[in-house]
KOLSE-608766 format. One line per field, with one value per residue (C-alpha): x, y, z; chain; residue number from 1. Coordinates in Angstrom, 3 decimals, m for minus. Layout:
REM residues N
east <- [X,...];
north <- [Y,...];
up <- [Z,...];
chain <- [A,...];
n <- [NUM,...];
//
This chain:
REM residues 576
east <- [122.915,120.976,117.211,114.771,110.973,109.227,105.605,103.108,103.829,107.580,106.872,104.666,107.555,110.006,107.609,107.163,110.915,111.514,108.854,110.435,113.866,112.420,110.352,113.390,115.466,118.173,120.320,122.773,120.045,118.285,121.541,122.228,118.615,118.779,122.090,120.710,117.955,120.168,122.098,119.452,117.264,113.803,110.893,107.605,104.185,102.398,102.948,101.685,104.319,107.072,105.841,105.702,109.268,110.678,108.586,110.216,113.677,112.826,111.738,114.807,117.129,115.526,116.010,119.717,120.677,119.136,119.416,120.388,123.199,124.994,126.469,123.687,125.338,125.898,125.059,123.453,120.633,119.441,118.974,115.569,114.318,115.255,113.476,110.318,110.286,110.697,107.775,105.642,106.468,105.446,102.203,101.014,101.055,98.101,95.094,92.244,93.747,91.920,91.564,94.520,96.666,95.551,96.472,99.959,100.332,99.359,101.940,104.656,103.768,103.673,107.076,108.643,107.237,108.640,112.080,112.078,110.976,113.953,116.176,114.725,112.452,109.489,107.584,108.472,106.919,103.465,101.998,102.951,101.115,98.134,98.025,98.348,95.357,93.261,94.110,92.510,92.517,95.648,95.692,99.472,99.957,97.970,100.506,103.387,101.791,100.835,104.433,105.649,103.268,104.656,108.165,107.311,105.660,108.916,110.980,108.984,109.628,106.222,104.073,100.760,102.123,103.435,99.981,98.307,100.697,99.725,96.066,96.647,98.443,95.537,92.981,95.093,95.423,91.646,91.213,93.677,91.788,88.727,90.749,92.405,90.932,92.535,96.045,98.333,99.060,102.558,101.102,98.492,101.297,101.267,97.848,98.493,98.084,100.925,102.198,103.449,100.234,97.925,100.014,100.033,96.261,95.628,97.958,96.338,92.828,93.965,95.709,93.439,89.817,88.700,87.268,90.746,91.471,88.254,90.076,92.362,89.448,87.201,89.865,89.171,91.897,91.078,91.882,91.947,91.156,89.639,92.989,94.719,92.126,92.602,96.369,96.271,93.846,95.982,99.085,97.215,95.631,99.019,100.735,103.191,103.298,106.484,104.425,104.656,100.893,100.154,101.071,98.381,95.783,93.497,91.973,92.827,94.992,97.874,97.770,101.047,104.720,105.164,108.179,111.200,114.670,114.405,116.054,119.791,122.582,124.959,127.967,128.051,130.335,130.508,132.502,129.267,126.844,123.118,122.512,125.485,124.023,120.806,122.614,121.262,117.740,117.893,119.381,116.664,114.061,115.700,115.440,111.740,111.282,112.949,110.815,107.606,108.545,109.030,105.800,103.867,105.451,104.158,100.709,100.634,101.839,99.473,96.431,98.186,97.189,100.116,99.447,98.892,101.107,102.597,104.255,107.562,108.644,106.397,109.304,110.583,109.169,109.324,110.817,108.612,111.298,108.709,109.427,105.979,107.705,105.989,107.846,105.418,105.207,103.993,107.226,109.379,107.617,108.112,111.820,112.390,110.609,112.748,115.952,115.097,114.124,117.178,119.501,117.902,119.675,123.120,122.021,120.873,124.275,126.040,123.843,124.675,128.369,128.500,126.085,127.657,131.151,131.930,134.726,137.131,135.980,138.670,136.661,133.531,133.972,133.696,130.488,127.422,124.646,126.753,129.856,128.509,128.248,131.666,135.220,136.661,140.323,142.532,139.848,139.901,136.666,133.531,134.100,131.652,132.563,134.453,132.106,129.013,130.260,129.018,126.082,122.934,120.916,118.291,117.290,120.839,120.487,117.185,118.899,121.584,118.963,117.125,120.452,120.445,116.914,117.858,121.485,123.644,126.224,129.760,130.562,126.891,124.067,121.789,118.585,117.387,116.433,113.852,112.070,110.384,111.970,110.080,111.126,114.349,116.762,116.603,120.261,119.718,116.842,118.813,121.925,119.822,118.138,121.378,123.923,122.259,118.675,115.474,112.168,108.909,106.680,102.920,102.020,100.310,103.123,105.648,103.842,104.188,107.937,108.297,106.136,109.086,111.240,111.036,111.991,114.937,116.121,115.968,117.999,120.613,120.830,121.279,124.116,125.833,125.412,126.949,129.919,130.487,130.332,132.732,135.210,135.041,135.592,138.460,140.093,140.010,141.204,144.277,145.446,144.772,146.638,149.583,149.639,149.438,152.240,154.354,153.693,154.572,151.171,150.870,147.573,145.803,147.192,145.839,142.394,142.394,143.476,140.574,138.193,139.671,139.048,135.397,135.024,136.795,134.400,131.392,132.631,133.298,129.817,128.104,130.143,129.439,125.676,125.748,127.848,125.468,122.493,124.207,125.177,121.766,119.591,121.521,121.670,118.291,116.375,112.713,110.364,106.580,104.721,102.990,106.348,107.986,105.090,105.263,109.037,108.718,106.081,108.281,111.241,109.078,108.013,111.607,112.747,109.913,110.729,114.442,113.840,111.797,114.429,117.056,115.020,114.509,118.156,119.239,116.679,117.925,121.554,120.931,118.852,121.711,124.516,126.461,126.720,130.308,129.839,130.099,127.881,124.958,122.164,118.880,118.333,115.027,114.309,112.586,109.843,108.844];
north <- [m22.572,m19.342,m19.329,m17.592,m17.372,m18.913,m18.008,m18.745,m15.508,m16.191,m19.744,m18.469,m16.315,m19.228,m21.530,m19.045,m18.572,m22.338,m22.885,m20.190,m21.865,m25.376,m24.448,m22.725,m25.809,m23.447,m25.793,m23.140,m20.927,m23.937,m24.990,m21.485,m21.203,m24.592,m23.848,m20.559,m22.484,m25.140,m24.758,m22.485,m23.398,m22.191,m21.643,m22.499,m21.121,m24.382,m27.999,m27.293,m24.559,m26.924,m29.655,m27.175,m26.068,m29.597,m30.303,m27.326,m28.588,m32.058,m30.792,m28.586,m31.365,m33.826,m31.348,m30.873,m34.414,m36.452,m40.235,m40.253,m37.709,m38.996,m42.388,m44.680,m44.952,m41.192,m39.888,m36.835,m39.020,m39.626,m35.933,m35.517,m38.754,m37.315,m34.005,m35.705,m38.067,m35.140,m33.405,m36.556,m37.131,m33.575,m33.453,m36.795,m35.234,m33.001,m34.600,m33.210,m32.204,m29.874,m30.610,m28.313,m30.227,m33.572,m32.371,m31.414,m34.803,m36.535,m34.448,m35.361,m39.070,m38.976,m37.325,m39.576,m42.594,m41.267,m40.908,m44.370,m45.721,m44.051,m46.009,m49.282,m49.739,m50.781,m52.262,m49.736,m46.897,m48.456,m47.882,m44.198,m43.738,m45.674,m43.397,m40.328,m41.415,m42.529,m39.298,m36.968,m38.894,m37.202,m38.023,m37.573,m40.653,m42.642,m41.722,m42.796,m46.100,m46.925,m46.343,m48.544,m51.338,m51.251,m51.354,m54.400,m56.130,m55.819,m57.274,m60.121,m63.579,m65.180,m64.620,m64.612,m62.059,m59.944,m59.903,m58.926,m55.994,m54.980,m55.260,m53.083,m50.462,m50.498,m49.914,m47.083,m45.384,m45.494,m44.101,m41.348,m40.396,m39.749,m37.205,m35.492,m32.069,m32.027,m32.256,m29.397,m29.147,m30.616,m33.584,m34.278,m35.119,m38.636,m39.152,m37.351,m39.032,m41.458,m41.282,m44.469,m44.738,m44.425,m46.744,m49.307,m48.900,m49.621,m52.631,m54.015,m53.738,m55.578,m58.306,m58.976,m59.004,m57.833,m61.292,m62.787,m61.550,m62.631,m65.678,m63.482,m61.813,m64.854,m67.262,m68.657,m70.211,m73.510,m73.483,m76.329,m74.359,m71.019,m69.926,m70.629,m68.519,m65.652,m65.891,m65.822,m62.883,m60.951,m61.510,m60.498,m57.388,m56.233,m57.081,m59.473,m62.330,m62.795,m62.226,m59.210,m59.313,m58.771,m55.094,m54.470,m57.194,m57.883,m61.184,m64.549,m65.511,m63.638,m65.928,m67.580,m66.840,m67.706,m65.628,m67.872,m67.984,m67.213,m69.341,m68.804,m70.367,m72.788,m74.501,m78.298,m79.406,m83.101,m82.245,m80.976,m83.171,m82.769,m80.653,m78.435,m77.828,m76.737,m74.702,m71.298,m72.637,m74.167,m70.996,m68.817,m71.213,m70.866,m67.061,m67.368,m69.898,m67.627,m64.718,m66.767,m67.957,m64.370,m63.319,m66.097,m65.232,m61.678,m62.922,m65.315,m62.706,m59.886,m61.383,m62.824,m60.767,m59.007,m60.760,m64.215,m66.905,m69.838,m73.042,m72.198,m69.839,m70.951,m72.822,m69.946,m66.989,m63.782,m60.610,m57.531,m54.975,m52.167,m51.619,m52.997,m55.102,m57.973,m61.246,m63.813,m65.660,m62.481,m60.584,m63.608,m64.045,m60.361,m60.479,m63.715,m62.265,m59.115,m61.109,m63.412,m60.585,m58.492,m61.426,m61.931,m58.888,m60.313,m63.628,m61.804,m60.098,m63.461,m64.801,m61.805,m62.113,m65.753,m65.616,m62.531,m63.620,m60.232,m61.231,m64.090,m66.846,m65.814,m62.629,m64.540,m63.498,m59.836,m60.178,m58.409,m56.226,m53.203,m54.328,m56.031,m52.835,m51.487,m52.354,m54.667,m54.475,m51.579,m48.904,m46.421,m44.589,m45.949,m46.823,m48.715,m52.276,m52.356,m55.015,m52.988,m49.467,m49.431,m51.763,m50.946,m53.476,m51.268,m54.004,m54.151,m50.386,m50.972,m53.301,m50.687,m48.058,m50.486,m50.897,m47.119,m47.398,m49.887,m49.030,m45.931,m46.331,m45.127,m41.705,m41.231,m39.048,m40.883,m41.866,m44.496,m41.953,m40.339,m43.594,m43.146,m40.281,m41.023,m44.688,m46.238,m47.253,m50.795,m51.308,m50.095,m52.549,m55.398,m54.728,m54.553,m57.892,m59.649,m58.137,m56.194,m56.080,m55.043,m54.779,m54.454,m52.431,m52.127,m48.650,m47.584,m49.083,m47.158,m43.941,m44.895,m45.525,m41.991,m40.366,m39.545,m38.253,m34.628,m35.576,m37.690,m34.830,m32.411,m34.836,m35.161,m31.402,m31.152,m33.690,m31.832,m28.626,m30.313,m31.430,m27.869,m26.618,m29.291,m28.612,m24.847,m25.286,m27.696,m25.253,m22.557,m25.041,m26.001,m22.393,m22.218,m25.491,m24.228,m20.990,m22.878,m25.169,m22.203,m20.524,m23.805,m23.638,m27.350,m27.126,m25.065,m27.338,m30.418,m28.790,m27.891,m31.422,m32.848,m30.448,m31.497,m35.168,m34.396,m32.447,m35.208,m37.774,m35.610,m35.169,m38.895,m39.817,m37.337,m38.585,m42.190,m41.566,m40.005,m42.876,m45.412,m43.613,m43.623,m47.270,m48.560,m46.279,m47.341,m51.032,m51.897,m50.408,m49.871,m49.661,m49.327,m52.304,m50.146,m48.709,m52.127,m53.551,m50.628,m50.992,m54.754,m54.387,m51.892,m54.267,m57.142,m55.236,m54.204,m57.824,m59.035,m56.459,m57.270,m60.952,m59.972,m57.453,m60.198,m62.472,m59.753,m58.667,m62.182,m62.233,m58.908,m59.993,m63.301,m61.629,m59.250,m61.799,m62.287,m65.761,m66.929,m70.157,m72.453,m75.509,m74.918,m77.181,m76.134,m77.562,m79.129,m78.028,m80.782,m79.769,m81.470];
up <- [84.422,84.307,84.823,82.501,82.457,79.451,78.784,76.012,74.165,74.062,72.911,70.090,68.889,69.148,67.310,64.453,64.167,64.203,61.511,59.354,59.496,59.073,56.011,54.478,55.351,56.594,58.661,59.802,61.244,62.797,64.451,65.810,66.982,68.740,70.441,71.781,73.621,75.181,78.418,79.927,82.880,81.883,84.235,82.527,83.399,82.547,81.501,77.986,77.592,78.700,76.328,73.441,74.183,74.020,70.915,69.173,70.210,68.924,65.509,65.149,66.262,63.816,60.960,61.713,62.582,59.803,59.952,56.280,56.660,59.763,60.581,61.821,65.274,65.716,69.181,67.587,66.266,69.825,70.616,68.968,70.593,73.988,73.296,72.020,75.007,77.389,75.677,75.845,79.509,80.381,78.418,79.793,83.253,82.317,84.045,81.936,78.585,76.201,72.474,71.819,74.319,72.892,69.412,70.583,72.259,69.001,67.105,69.613,69.423,65.617,65.329,67.950,66.119,62.837,64.336,65.915,62.550,60.853,63.257,61.973,65.009,62.903,65.864,68.582,66.589,65.985,69.498,69.257,65.966,67.302,70.358,68.145,66.068,69.043,70.848,68.327,65.012,63.719,59.956,59.743,61.920,59.319,56.622,58.877,59.847,56.236,55.102,57.944,56.907,53.372,54.837,56.971,54.036,52.091,54.941,56.510,55.064,55.607,52.452,54.361,56.845,53.974,52.391,55.655,56.047,52.510,53.523,56.601,54.493,52.037,54.805,56.236,52.852,52.403,55.917,55.109,51.949,54.120,56.140,53.176,53.922,57.379,55.915,54.923,51.174,51.572,53.460,50.764,48.335,49.844,48.237,44.941,41.571,40.773,44.374,46.004,47.982,45.001,42.829,45.624,46.103,42.418,42.492,45.636,44.201,41.052,43.083,46.075,47.076,50.547,51.304,50.869,54.395,56.096,57.449,59.544,61.285,61.741,63.031,66.504,68.623,70.277,73.990,76.479,79.632,80.590,82.061,78.769,76.977,79.442,79.071,75.260,75.237,77.713,75.551,72.409,73.933,75.247,71.934,73.561,71.042,69.042,65.958,63.663,63.054,66.756,66.326,63.715,64.166,67.141,66.068,67.600,64.632,66.287,69.354,68.331,68.856,65.218,64.262,63.985,62.504,58.769,56.122,55.788,53.792,55.454,53.948,53.975,56.798,57.693,60.828,62.404,64.287,63.672,66.767,65.850,62.392,64.103,66.780,65.705,65.323,68.797,70.277,68.775,70.137,73.562,73.371,72.628,75.421,78.008,76.871,77.052,80.542,81.760,80.094,81.839,85.199,84.847,83.885,86.851,89.336,88.403,90.168,93.222,96.316,97.953,101.276,99.787,101.360,99.482,100.564,98.846,101.657,104.491,106.038,108.167,110.145,108.100,109.542,109.439,108.607,108.378,104.659,103.702,101.048,99.271,99.863,98.517,95.192,93.456,94.132,93.311,89.966,89.150,90.004,88.088,85.067,85.182,85.619,82.704,80.363,81.180,80.494,77.077,75.684,76.427,74.897,71.767,71.656,71.894,69.085,66.862,67.662,66.596,63.664,62.057,63.123,64.655,67.034,67.511,69.877,72.389,73.069,74.106,77.747,76.717,74.739,76.109,74.772,75.806,73.928,70.803,68.743,69.728,68.852,71.517,70.548,71.652,71.834,74.724,73.877,72.211,68.578,66.342,65.492,62.196,60.774,61.703,61.028,57.424,57.986,56.015,58.021,59.680,62.140,63.510,63.966,65.777,68.264,68.917,69.765,72.033,73.851,74.402,75.808,78.510,79.281,79.034,76.271,76.959,75.443,74.487,75.759,78.176,76.393,78.863,81.528,79.272,78.440,81.827,83.812,87.037,87.179,88.392,85.633,84.274,85.173,88.758,89.235,87.694,89.797,92.963,92.163,91.274,93.644,96.448,97.606,95.865,97.687,95.802,98.081,98.145,96.807,100.026,102.103,99.994,100.926,104.603,104.224,102.872,105.567,107.849,104.995,106.148,109.729,108.515,106.318,109.237,111.357,108.618,108.268,112.035,111.934,109.093,111.103,114.146,112.059,110.845,114.459,115.723,112.926,113.538,117.294,116.693,114.302,116.984,119.613,117.580,117.825,121.589,122.196,120.180,122.217,125.546,124.406,123.397,126.780,128.584,130.338,131.068,133.021,130.323,127.604,129.413,129.762,126.079,125.080,127.110,125.369,122.001,122.782,123.558,120.306,118.344,119.809,118.999,115.425,115.062,116.294,113.965,111.010,112.034,112.107,108.635,107.292,108.815,107.261,103.867,104.211,105.307,103.157,100.062,100.940,99.439,96.518,97.391,94.432,94.284,92.868,90.228,89.113,88.965,86.921,84.494,84.139,83.700,80.971,79.112,79.372,78.142,75.044,74.305,74.672,72.446,69.766,70.004,69.279,66.215,65.068,65.394,63.132,60.525,60.742,59.771,56.956,55.549,55.834,54.072,51.361,50.550,50.843,47.562,46.068,46.596,44.635,47.667,47.721,50.072,51.170,52.787,56.265,57.170,60.712,62.695,65.142,68.386];
chain <- [A,A,A,A,A,A,A,A,A,A,A,A,A,A,A,A,A,A,A,A,A,A,A,A,A,A,A,A,A,A,A,A,A,A,A,A,A,A,A,A,A,A,A,A,A,A,A,A,A,A,A,A,A,A,A,A,A,A,A,A,A,A,A,A,A,A,A,A,A,A,A,A,A,A,A,A,A,A,A,A,A,A,A,A,A,A,A,A,A,A,A,A,A,A,A,A,A,A,A,A,A,A,A,A,A,A,A,A,A,A,A,A,A,A,A,A,A,A,A,A,A,A,A,A,A,A,A,A,A,A,A,A,A,A,A,A,A,A,A,A,A,A,A,A,A,A,A,A,A,A,A,A,A,A,A,A,A,A,A,A,A,A,A,A,A,A,A,A,A,A,A,A,A,A,A,A,A,A,A,A,A,A,A,A,A,A,A,A,A,A,A,A,A,A,A,A,A,A,A,A,A,A,A,A,A,A,A,A,A,A,A,A,A,A,A,A,A,A,A,A,A,A,A,A,A,A,A,A,A,A,A,A,A,A,A,A,A,A,A,A,A,A,A,A,A,A,A,A,A,A,A,A,A,A,A,A,A,A,A,A,A,A,A,A,A,A,A,A,A,A,A,A,A,A,A,A,A,A,A,A,A,A,A,A,A,A,A,A,A,A,A,A,A,A,A,A,A,A,A,A,A,A,A,A,A,A,A,A,A,A,A,A,A,A,A,A,A,A,A,A,A,A,A,A,A,A,A,A,A,A,A,A,A,A,A,A,A,A,A,A,A,A,A,A,A,A,A,A,A,A,A,A,A,A,A,A,A,A,A,A,A,A,A,A,A,A,A,A,A,A,A,A,A,A,A,A,A,A,A,A,A,A,A,A,A,A,A,A,A,A,A,A,A,A,A,A,A,A,A,A,A,A,A,A,A,A,A,A,A,A,A,A,A,A,A,A,A,A,A,A,A,A,A,A,A,A,A,A,A,A,A,A,A,A,A,A,A,A,A,A,A,A,A,A,A,A,A,A,A,A,A,A,A,A,A,A,A,A,A,A,A,A,A,A,A,A,A,A,A,A,A,A,A,A,A,A,A,A,A,A,A,A,A,A,A,A,A,A,A,A,A,A,A,A,A,A,A,A,A,A,A,A,A,A,A,A,A,A,A,A,A,A,A,A,A,A,A,A,A,A,A,A,A,A,A,A,A,A,A,A,A,A,A,A,A,A,A,A,A,A,A,A,A,A,A,A,A,A,A,A,A,A,A,A,A,A,A,A,A,A,A,A,A,A,A,A,A,A,A,A,A,A,A,A,A,A];
n <- [1,2,3,4,5,6,7,8,9,10,11,12,13,14,15,16,17,18,19,20,21,22,23,24,25,26,27,28,29,30,31,32,33,34,35,36,37,38,39,40,41,42,43,44,45,46,47,48,49,50,51,52,53,54,55,56,57,58,59,60,61,62,63,64,65,66,67,68,69,70,71,72,73,74,75,76,77,78,79,80,81,82,83,84,85,86,87,88,89,90,91,92,93,94,95,96,97,98,99,100,101,102,103,104,105,106,107,108,109,110,111,112,113,114,115,116,117,118,119,120,121,122,123,124,125,126,127,128,129,130,131,132,133,134,135,136,137,138,139,140,141,142,143,144,145,146,147,148,149,150,151,152,153,154,155,156,157,158,159,160,161,162,163,164,165,166,167,168,169,170,171,172,173,174,175,176,177,178,179,180,181,182,183,184,185,186,187,188,189,190,191,192,193,194,195,196,197,198,199,200,201,202,203,204,205,206,207,208,209,210,211,212,213,214,215,216,217,218,219,220,221,222,223,224,225,226,227,228,229,230,231,232,233,234,235,236,237,238,239,240,241,242,243,244,245,246,247,248,249,250,251,252,253,254,255,256,257,258,259,260,261,262,263,264,265,266,267,268,269,270,271,272,273,274,275,276,277,278,279,280,281,282,283,284,285,286,287,288,289,290,291,292,293,294,295,296,297,298,299,300,301,302,303,304,305,306,307,308,309,310,311,312,313,314,315,316,317,318,319,320,321,322,323,324,325,326,327,328,329,330,331,332,333,334,335,336,337,338,339,340,341,342,343,344,345,346,347,348,349,350,351,352,353,354,355,356,357,358,359,360,361,362,363,364,365,366,367,368,369,370,371,372,373,374,375,376,377,378,379,380,381,382,383,384,385,386,387,388,389,390,391,392,393,394,395,396,397,398,399,400,401,402,403,404,405,406,407,408,409,410,411,412,413,414,415,416,417,418,419,420,421,422,423,424,425,426,427,428,429,430,431,432,433,434,435,436,437,438,439,440,441,442,443,444,445,446,447,448,449,450,451,452,453,454,455,456,457,458,459,460,461,462,463,464,465,466,467,468,469,470,471,472,473,474,475,476,477,478,479,480,481,482,483,484,485,486,487,488,489,490,491,492,493,494,495,496,497,498,499,500,501,502,503,504,505,506,507,508,509,510,511,512,513,514,515,516,517,518,519,520,521,522,523,524,525,526,527,528,529,530,531,532,533,534,535,536,537,538,539,540,541,542,543,544,545,546,547,548,549,550,551,552,553,554,555,556,557,558,559,560,561,562,563,564,565,566,567,568,569,570,571,572,573,574,575,576];
//
C-alpha cells in the first residue's frame, strides 16, 4: 500500500465531490470515487479528519450497496457498517470533543443505526439513535427512531406492547415537529401534510388518550429484598431484559423477561407426548433461563473485590505466577457468564434448524451458529442455505448479521473486528476459556505485565540477529570445509568441523529460546478486567437481542404461512 497525507482541505474537497454524486444518485461515479479511495494508506492530521474520511466512505458505500437491491446476505452490505464503525471508533477517541465533532459523531451514529435497522436489527439500532440525540439532539435520529417504533409496533404480538410502541412513535413525532427548522428541506418531507407520520399522528389522537399510558409510567415492581431491587434496576438501566419495551421505556414495568415464544400452528399428532408437543416452548424457556443465569453472574461479579477469597477454591495454595490475574469467584463468574452466553448462539441455531426444518436430522452434528445460514451439502465455498436464500423474514436476516458481529463468516469481510477494534475477538476469548488458558488481569496489574515489553522485544531482536549471524557464518564455513576436504587437509577439516558444531549449537539454542518464547507467550490469553467486562456486556446485549429476534422471526414466519387445510389445534402452554 502507498501512503498519502490527508488533511482537512483535501477532505473538504472529497466531501463536496461525494455530496455531488450522492445528490445526483450517480451510482457509477460514486463507485469510481469510492474505489479511488480504497487500497491507499492515508496519514491523517487529526482524529476528526480520519473519522470524516470513514464517514464519507460509509455514505458512499451505503448508496451503492443498497439493502433493497442486493441479496440480503450479500457481503457488500457489510461494507458501510464497517466504515461507519471505523469512523465511530476513531471519533470516540477524542477526549474533549467540540460541538462540530459531537455533531459528526451524531451523524455517524444515526447512519450506522439506519443501516443496522435496514438489516432487520430493530433493537441493535436504538442505542445508536439515542446516543445521537443525547450527543447534540440530532433531529434526524428522531425520524429514524420513530420509523423503527412503527415497524416494531407492526411486528410485536403483544397488543399492549404494540400500543406502547405506537405511543413512543407519537411522542417522537411531536418532538421532531419542535425541531423542524433544524432539518434540511428533503428531511422535512417526513413531517409534510399527508405523510405517514402526520397520518399516523392524526390516527393516534383519534384512537388514544395520553392518560391511557399513565399505567406504564406509574407501575412499581414489588421486590422481596433490597438486592433484588438493585438487580432489577441494574438490568433495566442497562436494557438487559428480554422485553422489547426495555429499549424505549425506563419505568419499572419493563422489569420482566416477558418476551416468549409467539403462537404458532402445529398439526395434531397423537404420536407425541405432552412434553414433546411443548418442546419448542420448553427450549425457548431454556434459552431465556441460560441468558438470565449469565446476566445474574455478571451482576454478582461486578462488585466482588479482585482480592476477595471464597471457600470454593480455598482448598489449595494458589501459585503467584506474576501475571496479576484474578482467580477468585469474580473471575469464575465472568468466565462462566461468557461461556454460557457464547453457547447460546449455537443453541439458537439448533432451534432455528429444527423449527424451520432447514436440514435433515442426520446433519445435527454440523449445526452451529456459523453453519445455520449456509448450505451444508456439497458446497466448497460459502453459499446461502437454499431455504433461506429468498427469505423475506427480516429477523432471520438480523440473526445472520449478529453472527457476523461475533464470528468471521467464511468468504466474507470481517465485521466482528470493527465492533470493538481494541478488544480481543469473541472467538479468541471463547477458545482460550474452553481449550487453552484465559487470565483476567487487574487493569493495573496488566500494565505491570507489559512494563518489560520493550526489553523483551530487544532480546528477541538480538536472538534473531544472532540467528542471522550464525547462519551467515555457517554458510561461509560450508565452503571452507568443502575446500579443506578437497585439499585432503584432515587437520584443518577437523578444526572447521569443530567450529561448525559450536555454531550449530549456538543456532539451535537461539532458535530454541525463540520457540520457547512463542510457545509460552501464546499459551495463555491475558485480558484486562475492564476489557473483558466491556466485551462481556456487548456479548450479553447481542445474546439478548438474538433471543428477541428469534421470537419475532417465528411470529413473522407464522403470520405469513399459507393455510394448507390441515387440522390445527392451539396449544395451551402451562406455566409453573
